[in-house]
DOKE-511361 format. One record per atom (N, C-alpha, C): residue in one letter; atom name; z, y, x; residue number from 1. Coordinates in pm, whole numbers, plus 50000, padded with zeros to 5 digits. Atoms other than C-alpha are relative to their C-alpha. Example, Ala and Ser with C-alpha at 12.3 -4.5 7.8 and 13.67 -1.06 7.14 Angstrom:
<sites>
 residuo atomo    c3    c2    c1 num
       a     N 50000 49881 50089   1
       a    CA 50780 49550 51230   1
       a     C 50000 50120 50090   1
       s     N 49994 49881 49918   2
       s    CA 50714 49894 51367   2
       s     C 50073 50109 49923   2
</sites>
This chain:
<sites>
 residuo atomo    c3    c2    c1 num
       x     N 50085 50100 50064   1
       x    CA 67236 50806 67051   1
       x     C 50071 49865 50001   1
       x     N 49936 50130 50012   2
       x    CA 67355 50462 66934   2
       x     C 49937 49897 50092   2
       x     N 50049 50110 49916   3
       x    CA 67315 50142 67128   3
       x     C 49910 49912 49917   3
       x     N 50096 50087 50070   4
       x    CA 67014 49934 67029   4
       x     C 50007 49860 50059   4
       x     N 50006 50137 49948   5
       x    CA 66997 49556 67055   5
       x     C 49882 49985 50096   5
       x     N 50106 50024 49903   6
       x    CA 66792 49434 67349   6
       x     C 49895 49907 49941   6
       x     N 50111 50085 50044   7
       x    CA 66454 49274 67289   7
       x     C 49983 49886 50099   7
       x     N 50008 50119 49916   8
       x    CA 66491 48930 67441   8
       x     C 49975 49879 49910   8
       x     N 50008 50126 50073   9
       x    CA 66401 48579 67336   9
       x     C 50141 49952 49971   9
       x     N 49867 50039 50046  10
       x    CA 66690 48414 67155  10
       x     C 50078 49922 50106  10
       x     N 49931 50079 49898  11
       x    CA 66774 48156 67423  11
       x     C 50035 50085 50121  11
       x     N 49973 49909 49887  12
       x    CA 66746 48424 67694  12
       x     C 50118 50091 49968  12
       x     N 49889 49915 50042  13
       x    CA 66981 48645 67497  13
       x     C 50132 49925 50012  13
       x     N 49876 50079 49992  14
       x    CA 67241 48367 67470  14
       x     C 50042 49985 50146  14
       x     N 49967 50013 49857  15
       x    CA 67222 48306 67848  15
       x     C 50056 50131 50055  15
       x     N 49955 49869 49954  16
       x    CA 67261 48679 67912  16
       x     C 50140 50031 49949  16
       x     N 49868 49974 50058  17
       x    CA 67559 48704 67678  17
       x     C 50108 49918 50071  17
       x     N 49905 50083 49926  18
       x    CA 67731 48414 67856  18
       x     C 50024 50059 50139  18
       x     N 49984 49935 49869  19
       x    CA 67664 48584 68192  19
       x     C 50085 50126 49988  19
       x     N 49919 49879 50021  20
       x    CA 67809 48906 68052  20
       x     C 50147 49966 49977  20
       x     N 49860 50042 50014  21
       x    CA 68123 48719 67951  21
       x     C 50062 49986 50138  21
       x     N 49949 50018 49863  22
       x    CA 68163 48626 68318  22
       x     C 50019 50134 50069  22
       x     N 49990 49866 49941  23
       x    CA 68096 48985 68429  23
       x     C 50122 50073 49946  23
       x     N 49887 49931 50062  24
       x    CA 68350 49120 68182  24
       x     C 50132 49935 50041  24
       x     N 49879 50071 49956  25
       x    CA 68605 48852 68275  25
       x     C 50037 50042 50142  25
       x     N 49974 49955 49862  26
       x    CA 68568 48951 68642  26
       x     C 50054 50143 50002  26
       x     N 49952 49862 50007  27
       x    CA 68610 49319 68556  27
       x     C 50143 50007 49949  27
       x     N 49863 50003 50052  28
       x    CA 68922 49241 68353  28
       x     C 50096 49946 50106  28
       x     N 49916 50054 49892  29
       x    CA 69057 49036 68645  29
       x     C 50025 50108 50106  29
       x     N 49981 49891 49903  30
       x    CA 68998 49330 68881  30
       x     C 50094 50107 49943  30
       x     N 49909 49904 50063  31
       x    CA 69171 49560 68632  31
       x     C 50143 49948 50005  31
       x     N 49866 50059 49994  32
       x    CA 69465 49320 68620  32
       x     C 50058 50010 50141  32
       x     N 49955 49988 49861  33
       x    CA 69484 49314 68999  33
       x     C 50040 50144 50030  33
       x     N 49966 49859 49981  34
       x    CA 69479 49694 68998  34
       x     C 50133 50033 49936  34
       x     N 49873 49975 50068  35
       x    CA 69764 49697 68747  35
       x     C 50116 49942 50080  35
       x     N 49894 50061 49921  36
       x    CA 69966 49460 68963  36
       x     C 50028 50079 50128  36
       x     N 49983 49915 49880  37
       x    CA 69908 49689 69265  37
       x     C 50047 50140 49963  37
       x     N 49968 49868 50054  38
       x    CA 69994 49986 69043  38
       x     C 49896 50104 50041  38
       x     N 50114 49913 49971  39
       x    CA 69652 50130 69126  39
       x     C 49935 50034 49866  39
       x     N 50039 49971 50136  40
       x    CA 69608 50289 68788  40
       x     C 49859 50059 49991  40
       x     N 50137 49947 50000  41
       x    CA 69288 50470 68882  41
       x     C 49899 49886 50001  41
       x     N 50090 50116 49995  42
       x    CA 69128 50134 68963  42
       x     C 49993 49931 49864  42
       x     N 49996 50062 50133  43
       x    CA 69238 49992 68627  43
       x     C 49912 50079 49905  43
       x     N 50076 49913 50089  44
       x    CA 69096 50286 68440  44
       x     C 49851 49993 50031  44
       x     N 50141 50004 49960  45
       x    CA 68771 50281 68640  45
       x     C 49934 49867 49960  45
       x     N 50055 50131 50038  46
       x    CA 68720 49906 68582  46
       x     C 49973 49993 49851  46
       x     N 50016 50009 50145  47
       x    CA 68772 49933 68208  47
       x     C 49894 50096 49950  47
       x     N 50105 49906 50040  48
       x    CA 68552 50238 68179  48
       x     C 49862 49945 50038  48
       x     N 50127 50062 49960  49
       x    CA 68278 50050 68368  49
       x     C 49961 49887 49905  49
       x     N 50027 50110 50094  50
       x    CA 68311 49758 68124  50
       x     C 49960 50049 49862  50
       x     N 50022 49950 50135  51
       x    CA 68290 49977 67815  51
       x     C 49853 49994 49957  51
       x     N 50139 50007 50048  52
       x    CA 67908 50017 67801  52
       x     C 49946 49857 49995  52
       x     N 50043 50141 50002  53
       x    CA 67857 49648 67884  53
       x     C 50049 49935 49871  53
       x     N 49941 50060 50119  54
       x    CA 68092 49545 67605  54
       x     C 49934 50053 49873  54
       x     N 50062 49942 50120  55
       x    CA 67938 49786 67352  55
       x     C 49857 49946 49981  55
       x     N 50135 50057 50009  56
       x    CA 67583 49660 67432  56
       x     C 50009 49854 49956  56
       x     N 49976 50141 50030  57
       x    CA 67710 49303 67414  57
       x     C 50026 49983 49850  57
       x     N 49968 50005 50143  58
       x    CA 67856 49363 67067  58
       x     C 49875 50029 49917  58
       x     N 50121 49964 50075  59
       x    CA 67535 49530 66947  59
       x     C 49904 49882 49994  59
       x     N 50091 50115 49997  60
       x    CA 67329 49229 67057  60
       x     C 50051 49884 49916  60
       x     N 49945 50113 50075  61
       x    CA 67564 48969 66913  61
       x     C 49994 50023 49849  61
       x     N 49996 49975 50144  62
       x    CA 67600 49135 66577  62
       x     C 49861 50015 49940  62
       x     N 50134 49977 50055  63
       x    CA 67236 49237 66534  63
       x     C 49914 49875 50003  63
       x     N 50089 50114 49989  64
       x    CA 67084 48910 66644  64
       x     C 50067 49868 49965  64
       x     N 49937 50130 50024  65
       x    CA 67328 48619 66644  65
       x     C 50064 49995 49861  65
       x     N 49933 50000 50130  66
       x    CA 67539 48715 66345  66
       x     C 49898 50011 49887  66
       x     N 50105 49985 50101  67
       x    CA 67232 48823 66150  67
       x     C 49930 49866 49974  67
       x     N 50063 50132 50014  68
       x    CA 67067 48483 66216  68
       x     C 50091 49905 49923  68
       x     N 49908 50095 50064  69
       x    CA 67377 48286 66117  69
       x     C 50022 50032 49853  69
       x     N 49981 49963 50141  70
       x    CA 67439 48481 65797  70
       x     C 49872 49979 49922  70
       x     N 50128 50018 50068  71
       x    CA 67069 48474 65711  71
       x     C 49970 49855 49969  71
       x     N 50031 50142 50018  72
       x    CA 67044 48099 65751  72
       x     C 50111 49923 49927  72
       x     N 49887 50076 50053  73
       x    CA 67394 47986 65647  73
       x     C 50074 50071 49887  73
       x     N 49926 49921 50097  74
       x    CA 67512 48265 65416  74
       x     C 50135 50041 50058  74
       x     N 49869 49950 49951  75
       x    CA 67842 48449 65457  75
       x     C 50104 49889 50004  75
       x     N 49900 50107 50004  76
       x    CA 68047 48148 65354  76
       x     C 49975 49898 50110  76
       x     N 50033 50097 49896  77
       x    CA 67864 47915 65590  77
       x     C 50025 50051 50141  77
       x     N 49977 49940 49868  78
       x    CA 67907 48158 65880  78
       x     C 50138 50065 50010  78
       x     N 49869 49937 50007  79
       x    CA 68267 48247 65794  79
       x     C 50075 49996 50133  79
       x     N 49926 50010 49874  80
       x    CA 68417 48120 66121  80
       x     C 49940 50091 50107  80
       x     N 50067 49914 49902  81
       x    CA 68158 48304 66330  81
       x     C 50027 50147 49969  81
       x     N 49970 49863 50040  82
       x    CA 68217 48623 66132  82
       x     C 50140 50037 50050  82
       x     N 49863 49972 49954  83
       x    CA 68589 48596 66211  83
       x     C 50007 50019 50151  83
       x     N 50003 49982 49854  84
       x    CA 68514 48555 66582  84
       x     C 49945 50139 50033  84
       x     N 50059 49870 49971  85
       x    CA 68294 48865 66579  85
       x     C 50088 50115 49953  85
       x     N 49907 49896 50043  86
       x    CA 68563 49060 66393  86
       x     C 50103 50032 50108  86
       x     N 49909 49974 49889  87
       x    CA 68764 49035 66716  87
       x     C 49946 50110 50092  87
       x     N 50059 49901 49911  88
       x    CA 68522 49278 66886  88
       x     C 50075 50133 49994  88
       x     N 49937 49868 50013  89
       x    CA 68684 49591 66749  89
       x     C 50139 50004 50062  89
       x     N 49867 49994 49937  90
       x    CA 69046 49504 66842  90
       x     C 49993 49986 50153  90
       x     N 50014 50012 49854  91
       x    CA 68932 49398 67191  91
       x     C 49959 50135 50058  91
       x     N 50048 49870 49950  92
       x    CA 68744 49726 67239  92
       x     C 50112 50104 49991  92
       x     N 49889 49905 50014  93
       x    CA 69040 49928 67107  93
       x     C 50107 49974 50105  93
       x     N 49899 50035 49900  94
       x    CA 69275 49740 67339  94
       x     C 49952 50040 50140  94
       x     N 50055 49956 49871  95
       x    CA 69044 49807 67636  95
       x     C 50022 50150 50016  95
       x     N 49981 49855 49993  96
       x    CA 69059 50178 67555  96
       x     C 50148 50036 50018  96
       x     N 49857 49977 49987  97
       x    CA 69438 50166 67516  97
       x     C 50047 49972 50143  97
       x     N 49960 50036 49864  98
       x    CA 69482 49991 67851  98
       x     C 49949 50105 50099  98
       x     N 50054 49895 49912  99
       x    CA 69254 50248 68018  99
       x     C 50086 50126 49990  99
       x     N 49912 49884 50018 100
       x    CA 69471 50526 67871 100
       x     C 50136 49979 50065 100
       x     N 49868 50030 49944 101
       x    CA 69795 50356 67973 101
       x     C 49998 50000 50153 101
       x     N 50011 50003 49854 102
       x    CA 69665 50330 68328 102
       x     C 50045 50133 50061 102
       x     N 49957 49871 49947 103
       x    CA 69746 50697 68365 103
       x     C 50140 50038 49953 103
       x     N 49872 49963 50059 104
       x    CA 70082 50682 68188 104
       x     C 50116 49908 50040 104
       x     N 49881 50084 49991 105
       x    CA 70318 50382 68190 105
       x     C 49969 49865 50065 105
       x     N 50023 50126 49929 106
       x    CA 70328 50095 68437 106
       x     C 50045 49879 49918 106
       x     N 49948 50113 50077 107
       x    CA 70539 49870 68211 107
       x     C 49908 49969 49883 107
       x     N 50090 50021 50113 108
       x    CA 70322 49920 67904 108
       x     C 49864 49952 50046 108
       x     N 50131 50040 49947 109
       x    CA 70008 49886 68114 109
       x     C 49996 49850 50027 109
       x     N 50000 50141 49965 110
       x    CA 70104 49544 68245 110
       x     C 50003 49912 49875 110
       x     N 49990 50076 50124 111
       x    CA 70199 49416 67899 111
       x     C 49868 50000 49923 111
       x     N 50125 49990 50076 112
       x    CA 69883 49543 67730 112
       x     C 49884 49937 50077 112
       x     N 50104 50062 49918 113
       x    CA 69665 49427 68022 113
       x     C 50003 49849 49981 113
       x     N 49987 50145 50023 114
       x    CA 69800 49073 67978 114
       x     C 49950 49964 49861 114
       x     N 50045 50024 50138 115
       x    CA 69740 49093 67603 115
       x     C 49848 50007 49991 115
       x     N 50145 49985 49999 116
       x    CA 69383 49215 67662 116
       x     C 49933 49879 50064 116
       x     N 50059 50115 49930 117
       x    CA 69308 48935 67910 117
       x     C 50004 49875 49913 117
       x     N 49986 50118 50086 118
       x    CA 69439 48668 67674 118
       x     C 49906 50007 49880 118
       x     N 50087 49985 50116 119
       x    CA 69255 48804 67370 119
       x     C 49854 49983 50039 119
       x     N 50139 50012 49956 120
       x    CA 68931 48833 67566 120
       x     C 49965 49855 50034 120
       x     N 50027 50141 49967 121
       x    CA 68958 48477 67703 121
       x     C 49986 49915 49875 121
       x     N 50009 50076 50126 122
       x    CA 69024 48338 67355 122
       x     C 49869 50030 49928 122
       x     N 50122 49958 50068 123
       x    CA 68734 48536 67214 123
       x     C 49877 49939 50065 123
       x     N 50119 50054 49934 124
       x    CA 68479 48432 67476 124
       x     C 49996 49848 49989 124
       x     N 49996 50145 50018 125
       x    CA 68594 48072 67448 125
       x     C 49947 49962 49861 125
       x     N 50050 50025 50136 126
       x    CA 68528 48085 67072 126
       x     C 49850 50023 49992 126
       x     N 50143 49973 50004 127
       x    CA 68188 48242 67122 127
       x     C 49921 49891 50072 127
       x     N 50074 50097 49920 128
       x    CA 68077 48002 67393 128
       x     C 50017 49857 49949 128
       x     N 49974 50136 50047 129
       x    CA 68236 47693 67238 129
       x     C 49950 49973 49859 129
       x     N 50040 50020 50139 130
       x    CA 68137 47749 66875 130
       x     C 49881 50085 49958 130
       x     N 50100 49910 50057 131
       x    CA 67931 48054 66790 131
       x     C 49864 49982 50065 131
       x     N 50130 50010 49933 132
       x    CA 67658 48035 67054 132
       x     C 49933 49864 49978 132
       x     N 50064 50128 50028 133
       x    CA 67599 47659 67020 133
       x     C 49950 49989 49856 133
       x     N 50042 50007 50141 134
       x    CA 67585 47691 66642 134
       x     C 49879 50089 49977 134
       x     N 50114 49910 50015 135
       x    CA 67348 47989 66665 135
       x     C 49874 49936 50060 135
       x     N 50116 50067 49939 136
       x    CA 67119 47793 66900 136
       x     C 49951 49885 49912 136
       x     N 50037 50110 50091 137
       x    CA 67125 47496 66661 137
       x     C 49924 50054 49879 137
       x     N 50064 49939 50117 138
       x    CA 67038 47716 66362 138
       x     C 49864 50057 50038 138
       x     N 50125 49943 49951 139
       x    CA 66771 47896 66563 139
       x     C 49896 49890 50022 139
       x     N 50091 50112 49977 140
       x    CA 66617 47563 66670 140
       x     C 49948 49941 49871 140
       x     N 50043 50053 50131 141
       x    CA 66609 47436 66311 141
       x     C 49900 50094 49936 141
       x     N 50091 49902 50057 142
       x    CA 66445 47756 66198 142
       x     C 49864 49995 50069 142
       x     N 50126 50006 49924 143
       x    CA 66186 47736 66475 143
       x     C 49919 49876 49964 143
       x     N 50069 50125 50036 144
       x    CA 66105 47373 66391 144
       x     C 49940 50008 49860 144
       x     N 50050 49986 50137 145
       x    CA 66067 47462 66023 145
       x     C 49880 50093 49995 145
       x     N 50110 49904 49998 146
       x    CA 65838 47755 66101 146
       x     C 49880 49948 50076 146
       x     N 50108 50053 49915 147
       x    CA 65633 47564 66361 147
       x     C 50012 49848 50013 147
       x     N 49983 50146 49997 148
       x    CA 65633 47194 66268 148
       x     C 49905 49931 50097 148
</sites>
């Protein structure tokens, strides 16, 4: 069965998504530490534990935040946010690749782990610095218009 977006108030959802960024960042840091220790089982286990969190996170962001922004601003107005959310798939694919490499090649693992960490940090910075604040602004304007 597919992952369904969670039923939360919009501001609560944003807070939860920011908290999940921290959880995922910690998991990626533990995976990196495992890679540096050459504890490939730990790397694989950390990334596999992050997978359902990341997939739920994506479902919530795309179904609620992106839908709001496109609905209120149109595709052109939400172009930058759409580009940020398009990073989800490559991040998820890279997480899966790193988990696979954990059982194969130490050199490739370290390189891809570093790439994953950098891409994830850039992505969460974009979401927290631009997408979430803009979504909250749009949501607030919509709420004020609906309930003057």
